[in-house]
RODO-2510 file (C-alpha; in nm, 4 decimals, decimal comma):
residues 454
     n   res          X          Y          Z
     1     m    13,9687    10,2661     9,7433
     2     n    13,7383    10,5690     9,7612
     3     t    13,4222    10,6049     9,5530
     4     a    13,5988    10,7748     9,2616
     5     s    13,8654    10,5016     9,2437
     6     v    13,6037    10,2240     9,2415
     7     k    13,4216    10,4035     8,9583
     8     m    13,7460    10,4310     8,7601
     9     t    13,8267    10,0601     8,7705
    10     n    13,4776     9,9111     8,7388
    11     t    13,3015    10,1296     8,4805
    12     q    13,2919    10,0205     8,1152
    13     p    13,5564    10,2266     7,9227
    14     f    13,3184    10,4082     7,6856
    15     r    13,0783    10,5056     7,9669
    16     l    13,3651    10,6198     8,1880
    17     f    13,5228    10,8242     7,9078
    18     l    13,1851    10,9806     7,8245
    19     s    13,1229    11,0721     8,1900
    20     y    13,4411    11,2819     8,1800
    21     l    13,4247    11,3959     7,8171
    22     i    13,0824    11,5646     7,8258
    23     p    13,1435    11,7905     8,1298
    24     s    13,5013    11,8554     8,0135
    25     c    13,3878    11,9692     7,6679
    26     i    13,1040    12,1820     7,8046
    27     g    13,3236    12,3412     8,0696
    28     m    13,6216    12,4093     7,8432
    29     f    13,3968    12,5282     7,5616
    30     l    13,2268    12,7790     7,7865
    31     m    13,5610    12,8907     7,9271
    32     a    13,6671    12,9746     7,5713
    33     v    13,3331    13,1482     7,5195
    34     n    13,4503    13,3911     7,7898
    35     i    13,7179    13,5119     7,5496
    36     l    13,4881    13,4949     7,2462
    37     a    13,2170    13,6865     7,4342
    38     d    13,4642    13,9661     7,5008
    39     g    13,5343    13,9811     7,1270
    40     l    13,1669    13,9799     7,0285
    41     f    13,0516    14,2337     7,2875
    42     v    13,3492    14,4590     7,2224
    43     s    13,3059    14,4355     6,8442
    44     h    12,9368    14,5324     6,8610
    45     g    12,9503    14,7644     7,1612
    46     v    13,2828    14,9465     7,1235
    47     g    13,4121    14,8996     6,7676
    48     p    13,6689    14,7280     6,5390
    49     e    13,9704    14,8925     6,7080
    50     a    13,8621    14,7514     7,0435
    51     l    13,8229    14,4043     6,8878
    52     a    14,1790    14,4303     6,7545
    53     a    14,2960    14,5403     7,1027
    54     v    14,1384    14,2323     7,2648
    55     n    14,2967    14,0060     7,0017
    56     i    14,6384    14,1673     7,0494
    57     s    14,6050    14,1100     7,4268
    58     v    14,5309    13,7373     7,3860
    59     p    14,9007    13,6309     7,3964
    60     a    14,9397    13,7919     7,7407
    61     y    14,6373    13,5972     7,8672
    62     s    14,7786    13,2839     7,7037
    63     v    15,1049    13,3172     7,8976
    64     i    14,9169    13,3359     8,2300
    65     f    14,6845    13,0532     8,1285
    66     s    14,9750    12,8391     8,0009
    67     i    15,1561    12,8565     8,3351
    68     s    14,8425    12,7676     8,5312
    69     l    14,7563    12,4896     8,2854
    70     g    15,1101    12,3514     8,3013
    71     i    15,1128    12,3441     8,6813
    72     g    14,7513    12,2222     8,6975
    73     i    14,7817    11,9362     8,4470
    74     g    15,1317    11,8450     8,5649
    75     g    15,0227    11,8283     8,9261
    76     a    14,6928    11,6568     8,8451
    77     a    14,8592    11,3817     8,6405
    78     l    15,0912    11,3006     8,9320
    79     y    14,7944    11,3317     9,1701
    80     s    14,5902    11,0710     8,9791
    81     i    14,8883    10,8358     8,9413
    82     a    14,9367    10,8559     9,3194
    83     l    14,5670    10,7761     9,3716
    84     g    14,6012    10,4782     9,1356
    85     e    14,8923    10,3590     9,3490
    86     g    14,6791    10,4048     9,6635
    87     k    14,8987    10,6866     9,8049
    88     t    14,6424    10,9398     9,9332
    89     q    14,8800    11,1517    10,1411
    90     k    15,1233    11,1787     9,8503
    91     a    14,8349    11,2979     9,6290
    92     r    14,7491    11,5748     9,8782
    93     h    15,1166    11,6686     9,9028
    94     i    15,1237    11,7149     9,5221
    95     f    14,8048    11,9264     9,5241
    96     t    14,9388    12,1591     9,7954
    97     h    15,2668    12,2094     9,6116
    98     s    15,0811    12,2797     9,2857
    99     l    14,8800    12,5596     9,4473
   100     v    15,1854    12,7186     9,6097
   101     l    15,3845    12,7014     9,2845
   102     a    15,1051    12,8733     9,0909
   103     l    15,0549    13,1480     9,3483
   104     v    15,4269    13,2294     9,3685
   105     i    15,5024    13,2192     8,9937
   106     i    15,1881    13,3951     8,8676
   107     g    15,1813    13,6362     9,1597
   108     t    15,5330    13,7530     9,0825
   109     l    15,4788    13,7704     8,7061
   110     a    15,1465    13,9542     8,7299
   111     s    15,2744    14,2036     8,9884
   112     v    15,5680    14,3055     8,7696
   113     s    15,3624    14,3105     8,4468
   114     f    15,0776    14,5132     8,5995
   115     f    15,2924    14,8260     8,6098
   116     h    15,4142    14,7810     8,2509
   117     a    15,0854    14,7101     8,0711
   118     e    15,1376    14,9791     7,8058
   119     w    15,4881    14,8553     7,7266
   120     i    15,3560    14,4982     7,6953
   121     a    15,0781    14,6194     7,4623
   122     k    15,3382    14,7879     7,2393
   123     a    15,5531    14,4734     7,2387
   124     l    15,2497    14,2721     7,1266
   125     g    15,1999    14,5014     6,8266
   126     a    14,9509    14,7625     6,9518
   127     s    14,9863    15,1127     6,8090
   128     g    14,7804    15,4223     6,7308
   129     g    14,4258    15,4148     6,8655
   130     i    14,4569    15,0461     6,9531
   131     l    14,7402    15,1045     7,2051
   132     p    14,5432    15,2762     7,4894
   133     l    14,2597    15,0254     7,4511
   134     a    14,4962    14,7274     7,4740
   135     a    14,6768    14,8837     7,7712
   136     d    14,3471    14,9342     7,9601
   137     y    14,2382    14,5769     7,8888
   138     l    14,5745    14,4303     7,9944
   139     t    14,5927    14,6323     8,3177
   140     i    14,2664    14,4835     8,4447
   141     l    14,3528    14,1362     8,3118
   142     l    14,6824    14,1338     8,5023
   143     g    14,5251    14,2791     8,8167
   144     f    14,2952    13,9773     8,8512
   145     a    14,5397    13,7163     8,7166
   146     l    14,5579    13,5112     9,0375
   147     f    14,1821    13,4486     9,0342
   148     y    14,1990    13,3069     8,6791
   149     v    14,4871    13,0832     8,7820
   150     i    14,3320    12,9464     9,1006
   151     e    14,0009    12,8759     8,9245
   152     n    14,1774    12,6896     8,6447
   153     i    14,3939    12,4775     8,8760
   154     l    14,1049    12,3920     9,1093
   155     s    13,8898    12,2926     8,8131
   156     i    14,1592    12,0514     8,6900
   157     f    14,2180    11,8914     9,0315
   158     i    13,8468    11,8631     9,1091
   159     r    13,8040    11,6741     8,7808
   160     n    14,0875    11,4417     8,8866
   161     d    13,9216    11,3941     9,2255
   162     g    13,6238    11,2295     9,0595
   163     n    13,3940    11,5325     9,0349
   164     p    13,3934    11,6374     8,6656
   165     n    13,0386    11,7746     8,6935
   166     l    13,1350    12,0362     8,9546
   167     a    13,4410    12,1302     8,7470
   168     m    13,2009    12,1879     8,4582
   169     a    12,9509    12,3775     8,6740
   170     g    13,2153    12,6250     8,7876
   171     l    13,3126    12,7045     8,4304
   172     v    12,9483    12,7205     8,3140
   173     i    12,8614    12,9725     8,5842
   174     t    13,1730    13,1752     8,5021
   175     s    13,0710    13,1870     8,1362
   176     v    12,7073    13,2793     8,2042
   177     f    12,8000    13,5616     8,4413
   178     n    13,0686    13,6821     8,2004
   179     m    12,8097    13,7306     7,9266
   180     i    12,5608    13,8967     8,1629
   181     l    12,8221    14,1338     8,3020
   182     n    12,9595    14,2081     7,9550
   183     y    12,6138    14,3239     7,8494
   184     i    12,5664    14,5341     8,1634
   185     f    12,9113    14,6951     8,1678
   186     i    12,9413    14,7638     7,7929
   187     f    12,5869    14,8380     7,6765
   188     k    12,4213    14,9664     7,9952
   189     m    12,7081    15,1340     8,1808
   190     d    12,9098    15,2346     7,8734
   191     m    13,2398    15,1193     8,0269
   192     g    13,3949    15,0315     7,6889
   193     i    13,6783    14,7798     7,6726
   194     k    13,7317    14,8075     8,0494
   195     g    13,3817    14,6666     8,0935
   196     a    13,4781    14,3506     7,9033
   197     a    13,7843    14,3007     8,1228
   198     y    13,5944    14,3590     8,4497
   199     a    13,3162    14,1250     8,3359
   200     t    13,5650    13,8413     8,2849
   201     a    13,7337    13,9109     8,6199
   202     f    13,4174    13,9261     8,8333
   203     a    13,2663    13,6219     8,6601
   204     t    13,5834    13,4251     8,7348
   205     i    13,5562    13,5077     9,1063
   206     i    13,1953    13,3830     9,1119
   207     g    13,2971    13,0591     8,9375
   208     l    13,5820    13,0125     9,1853
   209     l    13,3394    13,0332     9,4786
   210     v    13,1330    12,7542     9,3207
   211     l    13,4415    12,5299     9,2844
   212     l    13,5335    12,5787     9,6500
   213     t    13,2187    12,3867     9,7512
   214     h    13,4056    12,0675     9,6500
   215     f    13,5938    12,0826     9,9794
   216     l    13,2632    12,0356    10,1649
   217     r    13,2337    11,6787    10,0297
   218     k    13,3075    11,4145    10,2933
   219     n    13,4448    11,1542    10,0471
   220     s    13,6834    11,3950     9,8742
   221     v    14,0534    11,3056     9,8772
   222     l    14,1492    11,6574     9,7672
   223     r    14,2790    11,8531    10,0657
   224     i    14,5370    12,1233    10,1351
   225     i    14,7919    11,9967    10,3856
   226     q    15,0796    12,1671    10,5662
   227     f    15,3297    12,2949    10,3119
   228     k    15,6847    12,1677    10,3506
   229     p    15,8922    12,2659    10,0456
   230     d    15,9912    11,9597     9,8430
   231     r    16,2115    12,0335     9,5431
   232     k    16,1599    11,6894     9,3914
   233     t    15,7813    11,7299     9,3955
   234     m    15,7965    12,0815     9,2517
   235     y    16,0327    11,9687     8,9766
   236     g    15,8071    11,6730     8,8983
   237     i    15,5003    11,9003     8,8694
   238     l    15,6772    12,1464     8,6395
   239     k    15,8332    11,8701     8,4280
   240     t    15,5064    11,6784     8,3854
   241     g    15,3200    12,0010     8,3076
   242     l    15,5721    12,1167     8,0465
   243     p    15,3676    11,9974     7,7426
   244     s    15,0600    12,1887     7,8633
   245     f    15,2706    12,4989     7,9146
   246     i    15,4106    12,4594     7,5624
   247     i    15,0588    12,4233     7,4176
   248     e    14,9420    12,7564     7,5544
   249     g    15,2805    12,9280     7,5412
   250     s    15,3252    12,8370     7,1760
   251     t    14,9706    12,9594     7,1099
   252     a    15,0764    13,3031     7,2319
   253     i    15,3824    13,3010     7,0036
   254     m    15,1781    13,1695     6,7097
   255     t    14,9157    13,4426     6,7571
   256     l    15,1819    13,7122     6,7670
   257     c    15,3516    13,5745     6,4525
   258     c    15,0166    13,5475     6,2731
   259     n    14,9412    13,9125     6,3530
   260     l    15,2801    14,0120     6,2078
   261     s    15,2453    13,7909     5,8983
   262     f    14,8908    13,9003     5,8138
   263     l    14,9762    14,2644     5,8729
   264     h    15,2801    14,2425     5,6438
   265     f    15,1342    14,0311     5,3617
   266     a    14,7613    14,1166     5,3759
   267     g    14,7435    14,4584     5,5427
   268     a    14,4738    14,5879     5,7784
   269     s    14,1987    14,3719     5,6234
   270     g    14,4170    14,0655     5,6756
   271     i    14,4736    14,1260     6,0451
   272     t    14,1001    14,1892     6,0995
   273     a    14,0202    13,8643     5,9151
   274     f    14,2665    13,6789     6,1361
   275     a    14,1143    13,8390     6,4489
   276     i    13,7773    13,6875     6,3516
   277     i    13,9155    13,3403     6,2806
   278     n    14,1455    13,3476     6,5828
   279     n    13,8472    13,4159     6,8111
   280     l    13,6752    13,1109     6,6613
   281     h    13,9980    12,9097     6,6858
   282     t    14,0235    12,9903     7,0570
   283     v    13,6883    12,8207     7,1136
   284     i    13,7563    12,5246     6,8856
   285     l    14,1051    12,4592     7,0213
   286     v    13,9799    12,4139     7,3777
   287     i    13,7382    12,1443     7,2574
   288     f    14,0403    11,9381     7,1546
   289     i    14,2161    12,0263     7,4796
   290     a    13,8970    11,9136     7,6566
   291     i    13,9238    11,5677     7,4986
   292     g    14,2741    11,5370     7,6404
   293     s    14,1558    11,6796     7,9731
   294     a    13,8858    11,4110     7,9889
   295     l    14,1424    11,1398     7,9132
   296     q    14,4085    11,2645     8,1558
   297     p    14,2565    11,1672     8,4948
   298     i    14,1385    10,8328     8,3568
   299     v    14,4681    10,7499     8,1848
   300     s    14,6903    10,8651     8,4731
   301     f    14,4903    10,6574     8,7229
   302     h    14,5029    10,3427     8,5080
   303     y    14,8709    10,4013     8,4378
   304     g    14,9293    10,3943     8,8139
   305     l    14,7451    10,0584     8,8220
   306     h    14,9279     9,9238     8,5070
   307     m    14,5972     9,8333     8,3370
   308     n    14,7303     9,8274     7,9804
   309     g    14,4241     9,6882     7,8047
   310     r    14,2043     9,9691     7,9312
   311     l    14,4762    10,2261     7,8510
   312     r    14,4694    10,1193     7,4842
   313     r    14,0898    10,1402     7,4733
   314     f    14,0891    10,4917     7,6182
   315     l    14,3481    10,6059     7,3631
   316     r    14,1361    10,4742     7,0755
   317     l    13,8283    10,6493     7,2173
   318     g    14,0184    10,9785     7,2393
   319     i    14,1530    10,9600     6,8829
   320     g    13,8128    10,8683     6,7404
   321     t    13,6466    11,1557     6,9247
   322     g    13,9118    11,4011     6,8029
   323     l    13,8646    11,2904     6,4426
   324     v    13,4853    11,3288     6,4607
   325     f    13,5142    11,6817     6,5996
   326     g    13,7818    11,7744     6,3437
   327     v    13,5721    11,6706     6,0455
   328     f    13,2667    11,8421     6,1947
   329     f    13,4426    12,1789     6,2294
   330     w    13,5830    12,1617     5,8758
   331     i    13,2379    12,0871     5,7285
   332     m    13,0926    12,3699     5,9377
   333     s    13,3412    12,6157     5,7831
   334     l    13,2353    12,5109     5,4308
   335     f    12,8617    12,5516     5,4842
   336     f    12,8296    12,8103     5,7625
   337     g    13,1336    13,0344     5,7085
   338     d    12,9326    13,3471     5,6277
   339     a    12,7093    13,2986     5,9328
   340     l    13,0119    13,2658     6,1607
   341     i    13,1637    13,5856     6,0194
   342     r    12,8382    13,7785     6,0727
   343     f    12,8622    13,7062     6,4471
   344     f    13,1301    13,9743     6,4560
   345     g    12,9141    14,2439     6,2973
   346     d    12,9089    14,4030     5,9533
   347     m    13,2505    14,3808     5,7940
   348     p    13,3764    14,5456     5,4714
   349     r    13,3381    14,3240     5,1634
   350     d    13,7129    14,2682     5,1220
   351     v    13,7453    14,1559     5,4839
   352     s    13,4498    13,9152     5,4734
   353     d    13,5614    13,7639     5,1386
   354     y    13,9176    13,7121     5,2574
   355     t    13,7939    13,5651     5,5886
   356     r    13,5487    13,3249     5,4225
   357     k    13,8046    13,1868     5,1753
   358     g    14,0679    13,1632     5,4463
   359     m    13,8347    12,9815     5,6839
   360     a    13,7748    12,6989     5,4342
   361     l    14,1521    12,6426     5,4118
   362     y    14,2423    12,7009     5,7757
   363     f    13,9791    12,4647     5,9162
   364     i    14,1243    12,1652     5,7265
   365     g    14,3840    12,1601     6,0038
   366     y    14,1252    12,0495     6,2595
   367     v    14,0972    11,7104     6,0883
   368     f    14,4559    11,6400     6,2037
   369     l    14,4638    11,8528     6,5193
   370     g    14,2382    11,6153     6,7135
   371     m    14,4747    11,3196     6,6801
   372     n    14,7832    11,5310     6,7506
   373     m    14,6399    11,6843     7,0671
   374     v    14,5082    11,3520     7,1995
   375     y    14,8458    11,1820     7,1534
   376     a    15,0309    11,4765     7,3097
   377     e    14,8058    11,4886     7,6158
   378     y    14,7918    11,1081     7,6446
   379     y    15,1719    11,0775     7,6528
   380     q    15,1833    11,3589     7,9084
   381     a    14,9348    11,1704     8,1285
   382     i    15,1640    10,8636     8,1348
   383     k    15,4770    11,0750     8,2025
   384     k    15,6314    11,0455     7,8530
   385     i    15,7046    11,4161     7,8712
   386     k    15,9761    11,4361     7,6061
   387     l    15,7576    11,2663     7,3441
   388     s    15,4558    11,4818     7,4290
   389     s    15,6668    11,7984     7,4079
   390     i    15,8131    11,6972     7,0692
   391     i    15,4637    11,6507     6,9232
   392     i    15,3477    11,9901     7,0494
   393     l    15,6625    12,1725     6,9354
   394     a    15,6461    12,0061     6,5925
   395     r    15,2902    12,1212     6,5251
   396     s    15,3539    12,4734     6,6514
   397     l    15,6960    12,6343     6,6561
   398     i    15,9005    12,3929     6,4424
   399     l    15,6609    12,3632     6,1463
   400     f    15,3949    12,6321     6,1768
   401     i    15,6047    12,9474     6,2139
   402     p    15,8420    12,8804     5,9193
   403     l    15,5405    12,7957     5,7000
   404     l    15,3623    13,1108     5,8172
   405     f    15,6260    13,3361     5,6600
   406     t    15,7527    13,1127     5,3770
   407     l    15,4188    13,0312     5,2133
   408     p    15,3020    13,3923     5,1491
   409     m    15,6437    13,4851     5,0074
   410     l    15,6106    13,2029     4,7541
   411     f    15,2365    13,1854     4,6858
   412     g    15,0748    13,5106     4,8040
   413     s    14,8719    13,6226     5,1053
   414     m    14,5954    13,3614     5,0711
   415     s    14,8471    13,0820     5,1342
   416     i    14,9045    13,2061     5,4922
   417     w    14,5898    13,0147     5,5860
   418     l    14,7571    12,6852     5,4799
   419     a    15,0321    12,7063     5,7433
   420     f    14,8016    12,5561     6,0070
   421     p    14,6685    12,2522     5,8120
   422     l    15,0130    12,1717     5,6690
   423     s    15,1853    12,1789     6,0090
   424     e    14,9123    11,9637     6,1676
   425     g    14,9113    11,7171     5,8759
   426     l    15,2894    11,6721     5,8850
   427     t    15,2809    11,6217     6,2633
   428     a    15,0136    11,3518     6,2246
   429     l    15,2353    11,1715     5,9724
   430     f    15,5263    11,1884     6,2168
   431     i    15,3146    11,0279     6,4921
   432     m    15,1948    10,7499     6,2640
   433     f    15,5496    10,6773     6,1487
   434     g    15,6705    10,6802     6,5105
   435     r    15,4014    10,4367     6,6288
   436     y    15,5026    10,2000     6,3498
   437     k    15,8826    10,2313     6,3847
   438     w    15,9815    10,3308     6,7406
   439     k    15,9230    10,1421     7,0656
   440     g    15,9254    10,4672     7,2638
   441     f    15,5851    10,5530     7,1162
   442     s    15,4220    10,2626     7,3056
   443     p    15,1092    10,3928     7,4850
   444     v    15,1183    10,1432     7,7763
   445     t    15,3284    10,0611     8,0838
   446     e    15,6040     9,8004     8,0941
   447     k    15,4145     9,6164     8,3656
   448     a    15,0664     9,4712     8,3202
   449     k    14,7891     9,3853     8,5618
   450     e    14,4918     9,1520     8,5394
   451     e    14,1923     9,3678     8,4592
   452     n    13,8247     9,3844     8,5286
   453     p    13,6465     9,2315     8,2242
   454     v    13,4379     9,5452     8,1722
***
């Protein structure tokens, strides 16, 4: 076994989980800060209409990110399972196919969408003065789409190749340069919303160059080999990555539906309030994704080795971590809501009041979200794709969207904020019932192997 494999099997579970969790959380958090930074710089440097334009464009970014995340996580899970089985060449075969899949799919999608940015902006709900701003932002976003995708996929595979610190470093550098370039382009060069888009693009390229240094390591398994199309491998990557695609893809649909619901039931102040909370949600959500991302390489590797005792311990660590973060974010909304709102500049009284009250309700959902996301990503890591997909669909499209439009019709505009905590709470109950009643919810392999006592 290589150095990373020895570390996986011989390190005490909590220490091993922590060695992946910390860089994963920092890296994913700062990746989300890229989006939040655009919102903050645009809000202060361009104006409220530009902030709305960035928020309206988020679903388009989510579609690109969801495809890259699906291919990246799907390929990486199979990559780590292959490493656990001791099949190095198979692991490299999976990595090569993952890269080719991403380049072909995203390259085609981005090329077609690039020439229809204004139409896409209209379809996402942009109108009036917001429309040209959203179209400008989307045009640049789509023009650099392949760089975002390659950086994301490399970061995931590098983490699975036993180098979580470099994966984190690439995302940290991307985030730092994004903020620096945002300041220069918007406040110094007066480039407006285009400056925010170019800042994100150029920062991503710099971060990508940092990640490429991984291939200079002598003990790295990760290598690109000669590409020979293998339908079975490509299908396996896409199938295993389906839950990750659904996570981000459903986020795009949920954001679009929220914009429509708030606009209809709460008017312009409602959609501005949601833009503020959705920017915060983007950052918080990736923390929970980061917990799953930290678990995935560890769980997939041990699944390949059939080490069931350690698998159970890692699952408990993930759920406990998710619960701690969920409670923390809810408490933060109760005591620091006004401070969080002020990050986005001076807002009219009706907007800030509606946002503050909504935040206290909306953030209850994070108490349940941690467990739901950990279970979904854990089951994905052990190839229980159907179960993982059901959990994700339940918390998003199946429960959330009907609640989003039903609640305000029955109880008024303030109840829109309850759609998120109710859908997450009901999904958590479903998981608990399933673990108690159904054998298919088992988190371990059918085989078992004698394990290292650590």
